[in-house]
C-alpha positions as CSV (number, residue, x, y, z in Angstrom):
1,M,-15.4,-9.4,-9.2
2,N,-12.9,-11.0,-11.6
3,R,-9.6,-9.1,-12.1
4,K,-6.6,-9.0,-14.4
5,V,-3.5,-10.2,-12.6
6,F,0.1,-9.8,-13.6
7,L,2.3,-12.6,-12.2
8,L,6.1,-12.3,-12.1
9,E,7.4,-15.8,-11.3
10,D,10.4,-17.6,-12.9
11,D,9.6,-21.1,-11.5
12,P,7.4,-22.7,-14.2
13,E,5.7,-25.1,-11.8
14,I,4.8,-22.4,-9.3
15,S,3.7,-20.1,-12.1
16,Q,1.5,-22.7,-13.6
17,L,0.0,-23.6,-10.1
18,V,-0.7,-19.9,-9.4
19,K,-2.2,-19.3,-12.8
20,L,-4.4,-22.4,-12.6
21,H,-5.9,-21.6,-9.2
22,L,-6.4,-17.9,-9.9
23,E,-8.1,-18.7,-13.3
24,T,-10.2,-21.3,-11.6
25,A,-11.3,-18.5,-9.2
26,G,-12.3,-16.5,-12.2
27,H,-9.3,-14.1,-12.7
28,E,-7.4,-13.4,-15.9
29,V,-3.7,-14.2,-15.3
30,L,-0.8,-13.0,-17.5
31,A,2.4,-14.7,-16.3
32,F,6.0,-13.5,-16.9
33,R,9.3,-15.1,-16.0
34,S,11.6,-12.1,-16.3
35,A,11.5,-8.5,-14.9
36,L,12.7,-7.1,-18.2
37,G,10.0,-5.0,-19.7
38,F,7.5,-6.1,-17.0
39,V,6.4,-2.7,-15.9
40,Q,6.2,-1.3,-19.4
41,K,3.9,-4.2,-20.4
42,A,1.8,-3.5,-17.3
43,E,1.4,0.2,-18.2
44,Q,0.0,-0.9,-21.6
45,S,-2.4,-3.5,-20.1
46,S,-3.7,-1.9,-16.9
47,P,-3.7,-4.9,-14.5
48,E,-5.7,-4.8,-11.3
49,L,-3.3,-6.8,-9.1
50,F,0.4,-7.7,-9.2
51,L,1.9,-10.9,-7.8
52,L,5.7,-10.5,-7.6
53,D,8.5,-13.0,-6.8
54,I,11.6,-11.3,-5.5
55,M,14.4,-13.3,-7.1
56,V,13.7,-13.3,-10.8
57,P,15.8,-13.0,-14.0
58,G,16.4,-9.6,-15.3
59,G,16.0,-7.8,-12.0
60,D,14.7,-7.9,-8.5
61,G,11.0,-8.1,-7.6
62,R,11.4,-5.4,-5.0
63,E,12.8,-3.0,-7.6
64,V,9.9,-3.9,-9.8
65,C,7.6,-3.0,-6.9
66,A,9.4,0.4,-6.6
67,Q,9.0,1.0,-10.3
68,I,5.3,0.3,-10.1
69,R,4.9,2.7,-7.2
70,R,6.7,5.4,-9.2
71,S,4.4,4.9,-12.2
72,R,1.5,7.4,-12.5
73,T,-0.7,4.8,-14.2
74,L,0.1,1.9,-11.9
75,A,0.9,3.4,-8.5
76,H,-2.6,2.7,-7.0
77,V,-2.6,-1.0,-8.1
78,P,-2.3,-3.5,-5.2
79,I,0.9,-5.5,-5.0
80,V,1.5,-8.9,-3.3
81,F,4.9,-10.4,-3.0
82,L,5.1,-14.2,-3.5
83,T,8.5,-15.3,-2.3
84,A,10.6,-17.8,-0.4
85,R,12.3,-15.0,1.5
86,A,10.4,-15.4,4.8
87,S,12.3,-13.3,7.4
88,E,10.6,-10.5,9.3
89,E,13.1,-8.1,7.9
90,D,12.2,-9.2,4.3
91,K,8.5,-8.7,5.0
92,V,9.0,-5.3,6.5
93,F,11.2,-4.3,3.6
94,G,8.6,-5.5,1.2
95,L,5.9,-3.4,2.8
96,E,8.2,-0.4,2.9
97,Q,8.7,-0.8,-0.8
98,G,5.0,-0.4,-1.3
99,A,3.6,-4.0,-1.2
100,D,0.1,-4.6,0.2
101,D,0.7,-8.1,1.3
102,Y,3.5,-10.7,1.5
103,I,3.0,-14.4,0.9
104,T,5.8,-16.8,1.7
105,K,6.6,-20.0,-0.1
106,P,5.6,-22.8,0.3
107,F,1.9,-21.8,0.4
108,S,-1.4,-23.6,-0.1
109,P,-3.6,-22.8,-3.1
110,R,-6.4,-22.1,-0.6
111,E,-4.2,-19.5,1.3
112,L,-3.2,-17.9,-2.0
113,I,-6.9,-17.4,-3.1
114,A,-7.8,-16.1,0.4
115,R,-5.0,-13.6,0.4
116,V,-5.7,-12.4,-3.1
117,K,-9.4,-12.1,-2.3
118,A,-8.6,-10.2,0.9
119,V,-6.4,-7.7,-0.9
120,L,-8.9,-7.0,-3.7
121,R,-11.8,-6.8,-1.3
122,R,-9.9,-4.2,0.7
123,F,-10.1,-1.8,-2.3
124,E,-13.8,-2.5,-3.1
125,R,-15.1,-0.9,0.1
126,P,-17.0,2.2,-0.8
127,L,-15.7,5.5,0.6
128,A,-17.6,8.6,1.6
129,D,-17.9,11.2,-1.2
130,T,-17.1,14.3,0.8
131,V,-13.7,15.9,0.4
132,I,-11.8,16.2,3.7
133,H,-9.9,19.4,4.4
134,A,-7.3,19.0,7.2
135,G,-4.9,21.8,7.6
136,E,-2.5,21.6,4.6
137,V,-3.9,18.2,3.6
138,E,-6.9,17.6,1.3
139,I,-8.3,14.1,0.7
140,D,-10.7,13.4,-2.2
141,P,-12.2,9.9,-1.6
142,V,-14.0,9.8,-5.0
143,A,-10.8,10.5,-7.0
144,M,-8.6,8.8,-4.4
145,K,-6.4,11.9,-4.5
146,V,-4.3,13.4,-1.7
147,T,-3.0,17.0,-2.0
148,T,-0.7,18.5,0.5
149,R,0.5,22.1,0.5
150,G,-1.1,22.4,-2.9
151,E,0.7,19.5,-4.5
152,Q,-0.8,16.1,-5.3
153,I,1.1,13.2,-3.8
154,T,1.1,9.6,-4.9
155,T,-0.4,7.0,-2.5
156,T,-1.1,3.4,-2.8
157,A,-4.7,2.2,-2.2
158,T,-3.8,1.0,1.3
159,E,-2.1,4.2,2.2
160,F,-5.0,6.2,0.9
161,R,-7.6,4.2,2.9
162,L,-5.5,4.4,6.1
163,L,-5.1,8.2,5.7
164,E,-8.8,8.6,4.9
165,F,-9.9,6.6,7.9
166,F,-7.6,8.6,10.2
167,A,-8.8,11.9,8.8
168,R,-12.4,10.9,8.9
169,N,-12.0,10.1,12.6
170,A,-9.6,13.0,13.6
171,G,-9.0,13.3,17.3
172,R,-9.7,9.6,18.1
173,V,-7.0,7.2,19.2
174,F,-6.8,3.9,17.5
175,T,-4.9,0.8,18.5
176,R,-3.0,-1.0,15.7
177,D,-5.5,-3.9,15.9
178,R,-8.4,-1.5,15.4
179,L,-6.7,0.0,12.4
180,L,-6.1,-3.5,10.9
181,D,-9.8,-4.3,11.4
182,A,-10.9,-1.0,9.8
183,V,-8.5,-0.7,6.9
184,W,-7.1,-4.2,6.1
185,R,-10.4,-5.8,7.1
186,D,-9.1,-9.4,6.8
187,T,-6.5,-9.6,9.6
188,A,-5.7,-13.3,9.4
189,F,-2.4,-12.7,7.5
190,V,-1.2,-9.3,8.6
191,T,0.4,-8.1,11.8
192,P,0.3,-4.9,13.8
193,R,3.8,-4.0,12.6
194,S,2.3,-3.5,9.1
195,V,0.5,-0.5,10.6
196,D,3.7,1.0,11.8
197,V,5.2,0.7,8.3
198,Y,2.3,2.4,6.6
199,V,2.1,5.2,9.2
200,R,5.8,5.9,8.6
201,R,5.3,6.0,4.8
202,L,2.4,8.4,5.2
203,R,4.4,10.7,7.4
204,E,7.1,10.9,4.8
205,K,4.4,12.0,2.3
206,I,2.3,14.4,4.2
207,E,4.4,15.8,7.1
208,R,6.8,18.7,6.6
209,D,9.0,17.0,9.2
210,P,8.3,13.2,9.5
211,E,10.5,13.1,12.6
212,D,8.2,15.7,14.3
213,P,4.7,14.8,12.9
214,Q,1.9,17.3,13.2
215,Y,-0.8,15.1,11.8
216,L,-0.1,11.4,12.5
217,R,0.7,11.4,16.2
218,T,2.0,8.4,18.1
219,M,0.2,7.7,21.4
220,R,2.8,5.7,23.2
221,G,1.6,2.4,24.6
222,V,-1.7,2.7,22.7
223,G,-1.5,3.4,19.0
224,Y,-2.0,6.4,16.8
225,K,-4.4,9.4,16.2
226,F,-4.8,12.0,13.5
227,E,-4.8,15.6,14.5
228,V,-5.4,18.8,12.6
229,P,-2.7,21.1,13.8
230,P,-3.7,24.8,14.4
231,A,-2.7,27.3,11.8
232,T,0.0,28.8,14.1
233,A,1.7,25.4,14.5
234,L,1.7,24.9,10.7
235,M,3.2,28.3,10.1
236,E,5.9,27.7,12.7
237,N,6.6,24.3,11.3
238,A,6.8,25.7,7.8
239,A,9.3,28.3,9.0
240,A,11.4,25.7,10.7
241,T,11.6,23.5,7.7
242,A,12.1,26.3,5.1
243,P,15.4,26.1,3.3
244,V,18.0,28.7,4.3
245,E,18.9,31.1,1.5
């Protein structure tokens, strides 16, 4: 399925290269060279994928990513960084900011198309239509909505699919590689460390105390599993984290 892509890239040659190959693949590409007003234009145009360079005029691509994730209308849209910053720390930081993938320059047009296709395909997989109730967490696959303790929380599509997979298979232990196969699907360009980043982000959103998680449990030496804590544990945890008057 062809998608509208918003590209933030200040190098005209790279921008033209990306635009050419994505349009050849059937996508509509709107290219921008500055971060100024980029998010506002996206909110008016409803793109289905973002490709962001990090070092651009008018701002920082990582801050643009953070703005997108704070936007009610854009938070669910997949984001791919396209940057020369290739260190492991940069990649992890990009994922922590909310990116769904991270492509380093130089890259081949074939790799670019494959990565874009993989990210978009990840969000096309149909989900079950039954709402999941797990303690204080409710997951609605049709609306792609997560509610915890009665309040809706914002998740990216990758976060939602990972949480939905965990909750749908509560009690089962999964290795990082198995989670990559199930949620990321195309694992040629992602690493098991990506799973750790997303689990940490989900804990910050659904757990009362992310340092003492009740839902997303680490199984040392193996991986992770999702548990539905008993009501007594939830009450004790709520009391422990309640603010002191």
